[in-house]
Phi, psi and omega in degrees: 000160178290158179249172185243146175281179179296335179268015178063034177256134181299140178230148175292136183287351177265302186264346181067012173286150176285154182206169170251168180293341178284345183253019182223167177220161182243138177277133178250132014259002187284343176065030172272143184255143178216152177288149185295332180295318179292323179300319181296334183269358178288126179303147182305322184290346179248003187290345180263011178237137177291127181291344181271312186238355179070013176289153179290135180261126177262339182194149171256135178245122183262342180263113183299340181273358180256350185294340181293345178288347188246352179230180190265019176232133176254117178257143173218143178295145186298336187245008183223150173090158185302335180278343184287146175293339182272352185291135180296109186209075185301136176208161181241136177211137182055032178077007180243149183260135178232147186267340183194172182296325179293323178302311178297316183299315182287326176296315180297322178301314179295324181293317180302323183260013174055037176267085186297327179295315178295321178303314182294316180297318181293318178298329185275001176246157175241355183275122183296327179292320178294318179299318180296317179298317178294323179296330179290344183258007180302133183283149176063025181296139177220123186301316182297318179294317180297318178298320183285309186280332181265310186271301186293332180288341182089001182295317178301313181296328179300317178289317180296327177298318178295325176304313182286323179297323187265000179229096185307322181296319179293318181295320179298318180293322179294319180297329180296336184270004182304129180086359181242163177272131179263133185231126173273111182274079178249122181287345185254340187255111181262359177261301183274338178244197182255003178074017179222142177281162185294337179268004176275121182304336183289348180297337182282352183239102182307333180290345180263354182295141183258356183232173185268350175057043182297323180293318177300319180294324177294320179292329176299331183281000000 
C-alpha cells in the first residue's frame, strides 16, 4: 500500500514523492499502489513483478474506483453512486414516496420516536442532506431503541430493499457485489460507515477501519 508523509499526504512507496490518486496505479492482484512516473521507469523485464512485494502482476488499474472489480471488497463513497444512501433513487413504500435511502432512513427514525413534526418535515424534502439534518433533531431519540426498532427489526432494510427493487441501475450495481464485502467509505460516520474516506489508503486494510460499517453490512444481506 502507499505510505503517508508527515503531513498525511500520500506518497509513492518507491520515490516517496507525493501524489494524487489520478497520478497513481494499482498492481493486480497484490493491490499495491505506485505513482505512474515510477511505473514508466520500471524496465520491461521487471514490469510483470510488483516492485513492493515481487508478486506477479496481471494488470495495472489506473482508476481508483475500478479496483473493487479485482478484489473481494466493494468500496463506495458515502454520498455518490447507486449503492449510496444519498443517491437519487425514488421509490414507494407503504404508499409514501421517498427520493433516496437516506430519506427513508430519517423518516423511519422520526416514526420510531413518534415525532410527527419531524416525520412531516422529512417527507416534504427530497434532499438527503436536509433529511439527515432533520433526522438529527428527532425528539426523544435513544440509540438503543433506534438500533432495536430500526436496524434489528429489519425495517430499515425493508425500505432499502424497495430502493433496489424499484431502481434497476441500483439493483444492477448491487448484483455486481455478490460474494464481496460492501463498505461505506465515509470519513465522518463510524457507525454506518468505516470512518475513512475512499481516498484514504487505510480503507484497504480492515484492521485500520475506524467504524463498524453497519450500512455496508445491511447491503451485504
